[in-house]
All heavy atoms as a GROMACS GRO file, in nm:
protein
  582
    1MET      N    1  10.874  13.056   8.355
    1MET     CA    2  10.804  12.930   8.363
    1MET      C    3  10.751  12.896   8.225
    1MET      O    4  10.698  12.981   8.155
    1MET     CB    5  10.689  12.942   8.464
    1MET     CG    6  10.606  12.817   8.477
    1MET     SD    7  10.467  12.835   8.593
    1MET     CE    8  10.554  12.854   8.745
    2GLU      N    9  10.764  12.770   8.188
    2GLU     CA   10  10.713  12.722   8.061
    2GLU      C   11  10.607  12.616   8.086
    2GLU      O   12  10.633  12.517   8.153
    2GLU     CB   13  10.826  12.663   7.976
    2GLU     CG   14  10.778  12.616   7.841
    2GLU     CD   15  10.891  12.555   7.759
    2GLU    OE1   16  10.935  12.443   7.794
    2GLU    OE2   17  10.934  12.619   7.664
    3ILE      N   18  10.488  12.640   8.034
    3ILE     CA   19  10.376  12.548   8.054
    3ILE      C   20  10.331  12.498   7.917
    3ILE      O   21  10.313  12.577   7.824
    3ILE     CB   22  10.258  12.618   8.124
    3ILE    CG1   23  10.304  12.675   8.258
    3ILE    CG2   24  10.142  12.521   8.142
    3ILE    CD1   25  10.200  12.762   8.326
    4LYS      N   26  10.313  12.366   7.907
    4LYS     CA   27  10.265  12.306   7.782
    4LYS      C   28  10.143  12.221   7.811
    4LYS      O   29  10.138  12.149   7.911
    4LYS     CB   30  10.372  12.218   7.718
    4LYS     CG   31  10.489  12.295   7.664
    4LYS     CD   32  10.583  12.204   7.589
    4LYS     CE   33  10.700  12.285   7.536
    4LYS     NZ   34  10.789  12.203   7.454
    5VAL      N   35  10.046  12.233   7.723
    5VAL     CA   36   9.930  12.145   7.726
    5VAL      C   37   9.949  12.047   7.611
    5VAL      O   38   9.958  12.088   7.496
    5VAL     CB   39   9.799  12.225   7.709
    5VAL    CG1   40   9.680  12.130   7.703
    5VAL    CG2   41   9.782  12.325   7.822
    6LEU      N   42   9.958  11.920   7.644
    6LEU     CA   43   9.975  11.817   7.543
    6LEU      C   44   9.839  11.760   7.506
    6LEU      O   45   9.763  11.719   7.593
    6LEU     CB   46  10.064  11.704   7.597
    6LEU     CG   47  10.197  11.742   7.661
    6LEU    CD1   48  10.270  11.616   7.707
    6LEU    CD2   49  10.283  11.823   7.566
    7GLY      N   50   9.811  11.758   7.377
    7GLY     CA   51   9.684  11.704   7.331
    7GLY      C   52   9.672  11.711   7.181
    7GLY      O   53   9.739  11.791   7.116
    8THR      N   54   9.587  11.629   7.128
    8THR     CA   55   9.573  11.618   6.983
    8THR      C   56   9.465  11.708   6.925
    8THR      O   57   9.436  11.700   6.806
    8THR     CB   58   9.545  11.472   6.943
    8THR    OG1   59   9.428  11.428   7.012
    8THR    CG2   60   9.662  11.382   6.978
    9GLY      N   61   9.406  11.791   7.007
    9GLY     CA   62   9.306  11.884   6.957
    9GLY      C   63   9.164  11.850   6.996
    9GLY      O   64   9.069  11.913   6.948
   10CYS      N   65   9.146  11.754   7.084
   10CYS     CA   66   9.011  11.718   7.128
   10CYS      C   67   8.953  11.830   7.216
   10CYS      O   68   9.024  11.921   7.257
   10CYS     CB   69   9.013  11.586   7.205
   10CYS     SG   70   9.098  11.596   7.363
   11ALA      N   71   8.827  11.818   7.246
   11ALA     CA   72   8.759  11.921   7.326
   11ALA      C   73   8.823  11.935   7.464
   11ALA      O   74   8.840  12.046   7.515
   11ALA     CB   75   8.611  11.889   7.339
   12GLY      N   76   8.860  11.824   7.525
   12GLY     CA   77   8.923  11.828   7.657
   12GLY      C   78   9.058  11.898   7.654
   12GLY      O   79   9.093  11.972   7.746
   13CYS      N   80   9.132  11.876   7.547
   13CYS     CA   81   9.264  11.940   7.533
   13CYS      C   82   9.248  12.091   7.515
   13CYS      O   83   9.320  12.170   7.576
   13CYS     CB   84   9.338  11.881   7.413
   13CYS     SG   85   9.367  11.704   7.425
   14ARG      N   86   9.153  12.129   7.434
   14ARG     CA   87   9.128  12.272   7.411
   14ARG      C   88   9.081  12.340   7.540
   14ARG      O   89   9.121  12.451   7.573
   14ARG     CB   90   9.027  12.292   7.299
   14ARG     CG   91   9.082  12.257   7.161
   14ARG     CD   92   8.990  12.301   7.047
   14ARG     NE   93   8.853  12.255   7.062
   14ARG     CZ   94   8.804  12.142   7.014
   14ARG    NH1   95   8.881  12.062   6.944
   14ARG    NH2   96   8.678  12.110   7.031
   15ALA      N   97   8.995  12.269   7.615
   15ALA     CA   98   8.944  12.325   7.740
   15ALA      C   99   9.056  12.344   7.841
   15ALA      O  100   9.063  12.448   7.909
   15ALA     CB  101   8.836  12.234   7.798
   16LEU      N  102   9.147  12.247   7.852
   16LEU     CA  103   9.259  12.260   7.944
   16LEU      C  104   9.349  12.376   7.904
   16LEU      O  105   9.394  12.453   7.990
   16LEU     CB  106   9.339  12.130   7.952
   16LEU     CG  107   9.460  12.133   8.046
   16LEU    CD1  108   9.419  12.169   8.189
   16LEU    CD2  109   9.534  12.000   8.043
   17HIS      N  110   9.372  12.392   7.777
   17HIS     CA  111   9.455  12.504   7.729
   17HIS      C  112   9.395  12.637   7.770
   17HIS      O  113   9.465  12.726   7.820
   17HIS     CB  114   9.471  12.494   7.577
   17HIS     CG  115   9.563  12.594   7.520
   17HIS    ND1  116   9.524  12.686   7.425
   17HIS    CD2  117   9.694  12.619   7.544
   17HIS    CE1  118   9.626  12.762   7.394
   17HIS    NE2  119   9.731  12.724   7.465
   18GLU      N  120   9.265  12.652   7.754
   18GLU     CA  121   9.198  12.776   7.793
   18GLU      C  122   9.203  12.797   7.944
   18GLU      O  123   9.224  12.908   7.992
   18GLU     CB  124   9.053  12.777   7.744
   18GLU     CG  125   9.040  12.787   7.592
   18GLU     CD  126   9.109  12.910   7.535
   18GLU    OE1  127   9.094  13.021   7.592
   18GLU    OE2  128   9.180  12.896   7.433
   19THR      N  129   9.185  12.689   8.020
   19THR     CA  130   9.191  12.698   8.166
   19THR      C  131   9.330  12.740   8.212
   19THR      O  132   9.344  12.824   8.302
   19THR     CB  133   9.152  12.563   8.230
   19THR    OG1  134   9.020  12.528   8.186
   19THR    CG2  135   9.155  12.570   8.381
   20VAL      N  136   9.433  12.685   8.149
   20VAL     CA  137   9.570  12.721   8.185
   20VAL      C  138   9.597  12.868   8.154
   20VAL      O  139   9.655  12.940   8.236
   20VAL     CB  140   9.672  12.630   8.113
   20VAL    CG1  141   9.814  12.682   8.128
   20VAL    CG2  142   9.662  12.487   8.164
   21LYS      N  143   9.553  12.914   8.038
   21LYS     CA  144   9.573  13.056   8.003
   21LYS      C  145   9.502  13.146   8.104
   21LYS      O  146   9.557  13.249   8.145
   21LYS     CB  147   9.524  13.084   7.861
   21LYS     CG  148   9.612  13.023   7.754
   21LYS     CD  149   9.584  13.074   7.614
   21LYS     CE  150   9.443  13.057   7.571
   21LYS     NZ  151   9.418  13.095   7.430
   22GLN      N  152   9.382  13.109   8.146
   22GLN     CA  153   9.308  13.187   8.244
   22GLN      C  154   9.379  13.187   8.378
   22GLN      O  155   9.390  13.291   8.444
   22GLN     CB  156   9.166  13.132   8.259
   22GLN     CG  157   9.082  13.212   8.356
   22GLN     CD  158   8.940  13.156   8.371
   22GLN    OE1  159   8.901  13.063   8.301
   22GLN    NE2  160   8.864  13.213   8.462
   23ALA      N  161   9.431  13.073   8.420
   23ALA     CA  162   9.501  13.062   8.548
   23ALA      C  163   9.626  13.150   8.549
   23ALA      O  164   9.652  13.222   8.646
   23ALA     CB  165   9.538  12.917   8.577
   24VAL      N  166   9.701  13.148   8.441
   24VAL     CA  167   9.823  13.229   8.431
   24VAL      C  168   9.787  13.377   8.438
   24VAL      O  169   9.852  13.455   8.508
   24VAL     CB  170   9.900  13.196   8.301
   24VAL    CG1  171  10.008  13.299   8.272
   24VAL    CG2  172   9.961  13.057   8.310
   25ALA      N  173   9.681  13.415   8.368
   25ALA     CA  174   9.638  13.556   8.368
   25ALA      C  175   9.594  13.599   8.508
   25ALA      O  176   9.631  13.707   8.556
   25ALA     CB  177   9.526  13.577   8.268
   26GLU      N  178   9.516  13.515   8.576
   26GLU     CA  179   9.466  13.551   8.709
   26GLU      C  180   9.576  13.554   8.813
   26GLU      O  181   9.572  13.635   8.905
   26GLU     CB  182   9.355  13.454   8.751
   26GLU     CG  183   9.226  13.476   8.674
   26GLU     CD  184   9.112  13.388   8.723
   26GLU    OE1  185   9.122  13.329   8.833
   26GLU    OE2  186   9.010  13.381   8.650
   27LEU      N  187   9.675  13.466   8.799
   27LEU     CA  188   9.786  13.464   8.894
   27LEU      C  189   9.888  13.574   8.864
   27LEU      O  190   9.968  13.610   8.950
   27LEU     CB  191   9.857  13.328   8.891
   27LEU     CG  192   9.779  13.210   8.948
   27LEU    CD1  193   9.852  13.080   8.920
   27LEU    CD2  194   9.756  13.228   9.097
   28GLY      N  195   9.886  13.624   8.742
   28GLY     CA  196   9.981  13.728   8.702
   28GLY      C  197  10.124  13.678   8.699
   28GLY      O  198  10.217  13.756   8.717
   29CYS      N  199  10.142  13.550   8.674
   29CYS     CA  200  10.278  13.496   8.673
   29CYS      C  201  10.340  13.510   8.535
   29CYS      O  202  10.272  13.522   8.433
   29CYS     CB  203  10.280  13.351   8.720
   29CYS     SG  204  10.187  13.237   8.619
   30ASN      N  205  10.472  13.510   8.534
   30ASN     CA  206  10.547  13.522   8.410
   30ASN      C  207  10.566  13.383   8.352
   30ASN      O  208  10.660  13.312   8.389
   30ASN     CB  209  10.682  13.590   8.438
   30ASN     CG  210  10.760  13.616   8.312
   30ASN    OD1  211  10.705  13.616   8.203
   30ASN    ND2  212  10.889  13.636   8.327
   31ALA      N  213  10.476  13.343   8.264
   31ALA     CA  214  10.482  13.209   8.207
   31ALA      C  215  10.443  13.213   8.060
   31ALA      O  216  10.361  13.295   8.019
   31ALA     CB  217  10.386  13.117   8.283
   32THR      N  218  10.503  13.124   7.984
   32THR     CA  219  10.461  13.104   7.846
   32THR      C  220  10.373  12.980   7.845
   32THR      O  221  10.401  12.882   7.914
   32THR     CB  222  10.580  13.083   7.750
   32THR    OG1  223  10.654  12.968   7.792
   32THR    CG2  224  10.671  13.204   7.748
   33VAL      N  225  10.266  12.987   7.768
   33VAL     CA  226  10.173  12.874   7.759
   33VAL      C  227  10.168  12.830   7.613
   33VAL      O  228  10.139  12.909   7.524
   33VAL     CB  229  10.031  12.914   7.806
   33VAL    CG1  230   9.936  12.795   7.794
   33VAL    CG2  231  10.034  12.966   7.948
   34GLU      N  232  10.199  12.702   7.590
   34GLU     CA  233  10.198  12.647   7.456
   34GLU      C  234  10.107  12.526   7.452
   34GLU      O  235  10.089  12.457   7.552
   34GLU     CB  236  10.339  12.601   7.416
   34GLU     CG  237  10.442  12.711   7.413
   34GLU     CD  238  10.579  12.657   7.379
   34GLU    OE1  239  10.589  12.552   7.313
   34GLU    OE2  240  10.677  12.720   7.421
   35LYS      N  241  10.052  12.500   7.334
   35LYS     CA  242   9.971  12.381   7.313
   35LYS      C  243  10.048  12.292   7.217
   35LYS      O  244  10.081  12.333   7.106
   35LYS     CB  245   9.835  12.417   7.255
   35LYS     CG  246   9.741  12.299   7.248
   35LYS     CD  247   9.600  12.348   7.229
   35LYS     CE  248   9.499  12.238   7.235
   35LYS     NZ  249   9.523  12.128   7.145
   36GLU      N  250  10.083  12.174   7.261
   36GLU     CA  251  10.160  12.080   7.178
   36GLU      C  252  10.066  11.976   7.121
   36GLU      O  253  10.006  11.898   7.195
   36GLU     CB  254  10.269  12.013   7.261
   36GLU     CG  255  10.357  11.920   7.181
   36GLU     CD  256  10.428  11.990   7.067
   36GLU    OE1  257  10.518  12.073   7.097
   36GLU    OE2  258  10.393  11.965   6.950
   37GLU      N  259  10.051  11.974   6.988
   37GLU     CA  260   9.962  11.878   6.922
   37GLU      C  261  10.038  11.776   6.839
   37GLU      O  262   9.977  11.681   6.789
   37GLU     CB  263   9.861  11.953   6.835
   37GLU     CG  264   9.765  12.037   6.915
   37GLU     CD  265   9.660  12.107   6.829
   37GLU    OE1  266   9.677  12.115   6.706
   37GLU    OE2  267   9.560  12.153   6.887
   38ASP      N  268  10.168  11.792   6.825
   38ASP     CA  269  10.249  11.698   6.747
   38ASP      C  270  10.265  11.568   6.825
   38ASP      O  271  10.326  11.565   6.931
   38ASP     CB  272  10.385  11.760   6.717
   38ASP     CG  273  10.471  11.671   6.629
   38ASP    OD1  274  10.502  11.558   6.673
   38ASP    OD2  275  10.507  11.715   6.518
   39ILE      N  276  10.209  11.460   6.771
   39ILE     CA  277  10.205  11.333   6.843
   39ILE      C  278  10.346  11.280   6.872
   39ILE      O  279  10.369  11.220   6.978
   39ILE     CB  280  10.119  11.227   6.769
   39ILE    CG1  281  10.089  11.107   6.859
   39ILE    CG2  282  10.186  11.184   6.640
   39ILE    CD1  283  10.000  11.139   6.974
   40THR      N  284  10.442  11.305   6.785
   40THR     CA  285  10.579  11.261   6.808
   40THR      C  286  10.637  11.330   6.932
   40THR      O  287  10.703  11.266   7.014
   40THR     CB  288  10.667  11.290   6.685
   40THR    OG1  289  10.606  11.230   6.571
   40THR    CG2  290  10.806  11.235   6.704
   41ARG      N  291  10.612  11.458   6.944
   41ARG     CA  292  10.662  11.532   7.061
   41ARG      C  293  10.587  11.492   7.188
   41ARG      O  294  10.644  11.488   7.296
   41ARG     CB  295  10.650  11.681   7.036
   41ARG     CG  296  10.747  11.729   6.930
   41ARG     CD  297  10.738  11.878   6.912
   41ARG     NE  298  10.830  11.921   6.808
   41ARG     CZ  299  10.818  12.034   6.744
   41ARG    NH1  300  10.719  12.117   6.773
   41ARG    NH2  301  10.905  12.066   6.651
   42ILE      N  302  10.458  11.464   7.174
   42ILE     CA  303  10.378  11.422   7.289
   42ILE      C  304  10.430  11.288   7.342
   42ILE      O  305  10.447  11.270   7.463
   42ILE     CB  306  10.228  11.413   7.253
   42ILE    CG1  307  10.172  11.552   7.227
   42ILE    CG2  308  10.149  11.342   7.363
   42ILE    CD1  309  10.031  11.554   7.170
   43ILE      N  310  10.459  11.196   7.253
   43ILE     CA  311  10.509  11.064   7.291
   43ILE      C  312  10.639  11.076   7.370
   43ILE      O  313  10.663  10.999   7.463
   43ILE     CB  314  10.527  10.974   7.167
   43ILE    CG1  315  10.390  10.938   7.110
   43ILE    CG2  316  10.608  10.850   7.199
   43ILE    CD1  317  10.393  10.869   6.975
   44ALA      N  318  10.722  11.174   7.338
   44ALA     CA  319  10.849  11.193   7.407
   44ALA      C  320  10.831  11.220   7.557
   44ALA      O  321  10.923  11.197   7.635
   44ALA     CB  322  10.928  11.307   7.342
   45TYR      N  323  10.714  11.266   7.597
   45TYR     CA  324  10.687  11.292   7.739
   45TYR      C  325  10.641  11.167   7.814
   45TYR      O  326  10.620  11.171   7.935
   45TYR     CB  327  10.581  11.402   7.754
   45TYR     CG  328  10.634  11.540   7.727
   45TYR    CD1  329  10.621  11.599   7.602
   45TYR    CD2  330  10.699  11.613   7.826
   45TYR    CE1  331  10.670  11.726   7.576
   45TYR    CE2  332  10.749  11.740   7.802
   45TYR     CZ  333  10.734  11.795   7.676
   45TYR     OH  334  10.783  11.922   7.652
   46ASN      N  335  10.624  11.056   7.744
   46ASN     CA  336  10.583  10.928   7.803
   46ASN      C  337  10.451  10.938   7.879
   46ASN      O  338  10.435  10.878   7.985
   46ASN     CB  339  10.692  10.874   7.897
   46ASN     CG  340  10.816  10.836   7.821
   46ASN    OD1  341  10.808  10.776   7.714
   46ASN    ND2  342  10.931  10.874   7.874
   47VAL      N  343  10.358  11.015   7.826
   47VAL     CA  344  10.225  11.023   7.888
   47VAL      C  345  10.138  10.911   7.835
   47VAL      O  346  10.150  10.870   7.720
   47VAL     CB  347  10.158  11.160   7.867
   47VAL    CG1  348  10.235  11.270   7.936
   47VAL    CG2  349  10.141  11.191   7.720
   48LEU      N  350  10.050  10.862   7.919
   48LEU     CA  351   9.960  10.753   7.879
   48LEU      C  352   9.821  10.803   7.844
   48LEU      O  353   9.747  10.735   7.775
   48LEU     CB  354   9.951  10.649   7.992
   48LEU     CG  355  10.084  10.584   8.031
   48LEU    CD1  356  10.064  10.492   8.150
   48LEU    CD2  357  10.141  10.507   7.913
   49ARG      N  358   9.785  10.921   7.899
   49ARG     CA  359   9.651  10.975   7.874
   49ARG      C  360   9.660  11.124   7.842
   49ARG      O  361   9.744  11.194   7.896
   49ARG     CB  362   9.563  10.954   7.997
   49ARG     CG  363   9.539  10.807   8.027
   49ARG     CD  364   9.478  10.789   8.161
   49ARG     NE  365   9.578  10.835   8.259
   49ARG     CZ  366   9.556  10.844   8.388
   49ARG    NH1  367   9.440  10.815   8.436
   49ARG    NH2  368   9.650  10.886   8.470
   50LEU      N  369   9.570  11.168   7.758
   50LEU     CA  370   9.563  11.310   7.721
   50LEU      C  371   9.431  11.366   7.769
   50LEU      O  372   9.334  11.292   7.782
   50LEU     CB  373   9.576  11.325   7.569
   50LEU     CG  374   9.709  11.280   7.511
   50LEU    CD1  375   9.705  11.290   7.359
   50LEU    CD2  376   9.824  11.359   7.566
   51PRO      N  377   9.422  11.493   7.793
   51PRO     CA  378   9.531  11.591   7.784
   51PRO      C  379   9.628  11.577   7.900
   51PRO      O  380   9.595  11.518   8.004
   51PRO     CB  381   9.458  11.726   7.791
   51PRO     CG  382   9.336  11.697   7.872
   51PRO     CD  383   9.296  11.555   7.836
   52ALA      N  384   9.746  11.631   7.880
   52ALA     CA  385   9.848  11.631   7.985
   52ALA      C  386   9.899  11.772   8.004
   52ALA      O  387   9.898  11.853   7.911
   52ALA     CB  388   9.962  11.537   7.948
   53LEU      N  389   9.943  11.800   8.124
   53LEU     CA  390   9.995  11.932   8.157
   53LEU      C  391  10.141  11.918   8.198
   53LEU      O  392  10.174  11.836   8.284
   53LEU     CB  393   9.913  11.994   8.271
   53LEU     CG  394   9.952  12.135   8.315
   53LEU    CD1  395   9.934  12.235   8.201
   53LEU    CD2  396   9.868  12.178   8.434
   54VAL      N  397  10.226  11.998   8.134
   54VAL     CA  398  10.370  11.994   8.160
   54VAL      C  399  10.412  12.132   8.208
   54VAL      O  400  10.383  12.233   8.143
   54VAL     CB  401  10.448  11.957   8.032
   54VAL    CG1  402  10.598  11.959   8.057
   54VAL    CG2  403  10.404  11.822   7.978
   55ILE      N  404  10.479  12.137   8.322
   55ILE     CA  405  10.530  12.263   8.375
   55ILE      C  406  10.681  12.250   8.390
   55ILE      O  407  10.729  12.160   8.459
   55ILE     CB  408  10.465  12.300   8.509
   55ILE    CG1  409  10.314  12.319   8.490
   55ILE    CG2  410  10.528  12.428   8.567
   55ILE    CD1  411  10.237  12.349   8.618
   56ASP      N  412  10.753  12.337   8.321
   56ASP     CA  413  10.899  12.338   8.322
   56ASP      C  414  10.956  12.198   8.294
   56ASP      O  415  11.046  12.151   8.363
   56ASP     CB  416  10.953  12.394   8.454
   56ASP     CG  417  10.926  12.544   8.467
   56ASP    OD1  418  10.916  12.612   8.363
   56ASP    OD2  419  10.915  12.592   8.580
   57GLY      N  420  10.900  12.131   8.193
   57GLY     CA  421  10.951  12.003   8.148
   57GLY      C  422  10.904  11.882   8.225
   57GLY      O  423  10.936  11.769   8.190
   58LYS      N  424  10.824  11.902   8.329
   58LYS     CA  425  10.777  11.790   8.411
   58LYS      C  426  10.626  11.771   8.393
   58LYS      O  427  10.549  11.866   8.407
   58LYS     CB  428  10.808  11.817   8.558
   58LYS     CG  429  10.765  11.704   8.649
   58LYS     CD  430  10.794  11.735   8.793
   58LYS     CE  431  10.742  11.622   8.880
   58LYS     NZ  432  10.730  11.659   9.018
   59VAL      N  433  10.586  11.649   8.365
   59VAL     CA  434  10.443  11.618   8.353
   59VAL      C  435  10.383  11.621   8.494
   59VAL      O  436  10.425  11.547   8.582
   59VAL     CB  437  10.421  11.479   8.289
   59VAL    CG1  438  10.273  11.446   8.284
   59VAL    CG2  439  10.482  11.473   8.149
   60VAL      N  440  10.286  11.711   8.514
   60VAL     CA  441  10.226  11.727   8.646
   60VAL      C  442  10.083  11.675   8.653
   60VAL      O  443  10.029  11.658   8.762
   60VAL     CB  444  10.232  11.875   8.694
   60VAL    CG1  445  10.375  11.920   8.712
   60VAL    CG2  446  10.158  11.966   8.598
   61ALA      N  447  10.022  11.650   8.538
   61ALA     CA  448   9.886  11.596   8.535
   61ALA      C  449   9.860  11.536   8.397
   61ALA      O  450   9.915  11.583   8.298
   61ALA     CB  451   9.783  11.705   8.564
   62GLN      N  452   9.778  11.433   8.396
   62GLN     CA  453   9.740  11.375   8.267
   62GLN      C  454   9.608  11.302   8.276
   62GLN      O  455   9.571  11.250   8.381
   62GLN     CB  456   9.849  11.282   8.214
   62GLN     CG  457   9.882  11.164   8.302
   62GLN     CD  458   9.989  11.076   8.242
   62GLN    OE1  459   9.976  11.033   8.129
   62GLN    NE2  460  10.094  11.049   8.318
   63GLY      N  461   9.535  11.305   8.165
   63GLY     CA  462   9.416  11.225   8.151
   63GLY      C  463   9.289  11.273   8.214
   63GLY      O  464   9.194  11.197   8.226
   64GLY      N  465   9.283  11.397   8.255
   64GLY     CA  466   9.159  11.442   8.316
   64GLY      C  467   9.140  11.592   8.302
   64GLY      O  468   9.233  11.665   8.272
   65ARG      N  469   9.018  11.632   8.322
   65ARG     CA  470   8.989  11.776   8.320
   65ARG      C  471   9.025  11.835   8.454
   65ARG      O  472   8.982  11.785   8.558
   65ARG     CB  473   8.841  11.799   8.293
   65ARG     CG  474   8.810  11.785   8.147
   65ARG     CD  475   8.700  11.881   8.111
   65ARG     NE  476   8.687  11.883   7.967
   65ARG     CZ  477   8.582  11.922   7.903
   65ARG    NH1  478   8.478  11.963   7.972
   65ARG    NH2  479   8.579  11.923   7.774
   66LEU      N  480   9.102  11.939   8.450
   66LEU     CA  481   9.141  12.008   8.573
   66LEU      C  482   9.059  12.134   8.588
   66LEU      O  483   9.032  12.203   8.490
   66LEU     CB  484   9.290  12.044   8.568
   66LEU     CG  485   9.389  11.930   8.556
   66LEU    CD1  486   9.529  11.984   8.535
   66LEU    CD2  487   9.383  11.843   8.679
   67THR      N  488   9.022  12.164   8.710
   67THR     CA  489   8.950  12.289   8.736
   67THR      C  490   9.050  12.404   8.736
   67THR      O  491   9.172  12.383   8.744
   67THR     CB  492   8.880  12.284   8.872
   67THR    OG1  493   8.979  12.279   8.975
   67THR    CG2  494   8.785  12.165   8.883
   68LEU      N  495   9.000  12.523   8.734
   68LEU     CA  496   9.084  12.642   8.740
   68LEU      C  497   9.166  12.642   8.868
   68LEU      O  498   9.286  12.670   8.866
   68LEU     CB  499   8.998  12.768   8.730
   68LEU     CG  500   9.071  12.902   8.733
   68LEU    CD1  501   9.170  12.914   8.618
   68LEU    CD2  502   8.971  13.016   8.731
   69ASP      N  503   9.104  12.608   8.980
   69ASP     CA  504   9.176  12.605   9.108
   69ASP      C  505   9.286  12.500   9.109
   69ASP      O  506   9.394  12.522   9.163
   69ASP     CB  507   9.080  12.582   9.224
   69ASP     CG  508   8.994  12.704   9.254
   69ASP    OD1  509   9.037  12.816   9.220
   69ASP    OD2  510   8.885  12.688   9.311
   70GLU      N  511   9.260  12.384   9.050
   70GLU     CA  512   9.362  12.279   9.043
   70GLU      C  513   9.481  12.324   8.960
   70GLU      O  514   9.596  12.302   8.999
   70GLU     CB  515   9.302  12.150   8.983
   70GLU     CG  516   9.205  12.081   9.076
   70GLU     CD  517   9.131  11.968   9.009
   70GLU    OE1  518   9.103  11.974   8.886
   70GLU    OE2  519   9.097  11.871   9.080
   71VAL      N  520   9.455  12.389   8.849
   71VAL     CA  521   9.564  12.438   8.763
   71VAL      C  522   9.644  12.545   8.837
   71VAL      O  523   9.768  12.543   8.835
   71VAL     CB  524   9.510  12.494   8.629
   71VAL    CG1  525   9.620  12.562   8.550
   71VAL    CG2  526   9.446  12.382   8.547
   72LYS      N  527   9.576  12.633   8.907
   72LYS     CA  528   9.646  12.736   8.984
   72LYS      C  529   9.738  12.674   9.088
   72LYS      O  530   9.852  12.718   9.105
   72LYS     CB  531   9.546  12.831   9.051
   72LYS     CG  532   9.481  12.930   8.959
   72LYS     CD  533   9.385  13.018   9.036
   72LYS     CE  534   9.319  13.122   8.951
   72LYS     NZ  535   9.227  13.206   9.029
   73ARG      N  536   9.690  12.572   9.158
   73ARG     CA  537   9.773  12.506   9.259
   73ARG      C  538   9.897  12.443   9.196
   73ARG      O  539  10.006  12.449   9.253
   73ARG     CB  540   9.692  12.401   9.335
   73ARG     CG  541   9.605  12.462   9.443
   73ARG     CD  542   9.551  12.356   9.537
   73ARG     NE  543   9.459  12.261   9.475
   73ARG     CZ  544   9.329  12.280   9.460
   73ARG    NH1  545   9.274  12.392   9.503
   73ARG    NH2  546   9.254  12.189   9.404
   74LEU      N  547   9.881  12.382   9.080
   74LEU     CA  548   9.995  12.320   9.013
   74LEU      C  549  10.097  12.425   8.969
   74LEU      O  550  10.218  12.402   8.979
   74LEU     CB  551   9.948  12.239   8.892
   74LEU     CG  552   9.870  12.112   8.925
   74LEU    CD1  553   9.806  12.054   8.800
   74LEU    CD2  554   9.961  12.009   8.991
   75ILE      N  555  10.049  12.538   8.923
   75ILE     CA  556  10.140  12.646   8.880
   75ILE      C  557  10.214  12.705   8.999
   75ILE      O  558  10.332  12.736   8.988
   75ILE     CB  559  10.060  12.754   8.804
   75ILE    CG1  560  10.012  12.700   8.670
   75ILE    CG2  561  10.144  12.880   8.785
   75ILE    CD1  562   9.915  12.791   8.596
   76GLU      N  563  10.146  12.719   9.111
   76GLU     CA  564  10.207  12.782   9.228
   76GLU      C  565  10.307  12.695   9.302
   76GLU      O  566  10.381  12.745   9.385
   76GLU     CB  567  10.096  12.827   9.325
   76GLU     CG  568  10.015  12.942   9.272
   76GLU     CD  569   9.899  12.981   9.363
   76GLU    OE1  570   9.837  12.889   9.423
   76GLU    OE2  571   9.873  13.099   9.373
   77ARG      N  572  10.313  12.568   9.272
   77ARG     CA  573  10.408  12.478   9.340
   77ARG      C  574  10.549  12.521   9.323
   77ARG      O  575  10.601  12.566   9.233
   77ARG     CB  576  10.397  12.336   9.286
   77ARG     CG  577  10.282  12.260   9.341
   77ARG     CD  578  10.298  12.116   9.304
   77ARG     NE  579  10.175  12.046   9.328
   77ARG     CZ  580  10.155  11.922   9.291
   77ARG    NH1  581  10.247  11.856   9.227
   77ARG    NH2  582  10.043  11.863   9.317
   0.00000   0.00000   0.00000
């Protein structure tokens, strides 16, 4: 599984990245977690709001702070 947090480095983006890393660790799933800050690459995902969460190439959330439980549910889908 490949998980990306899209964001330009704001506090919300950093917080989501940490939450995703914690969720992956607690679930014990085999996933890579990356933080994408390159605006050109972010634009390619056609997101309108940041931070955004991408799982296996699909945007699953954008524009809001997700709780740990919400992130876990998205990963387990």
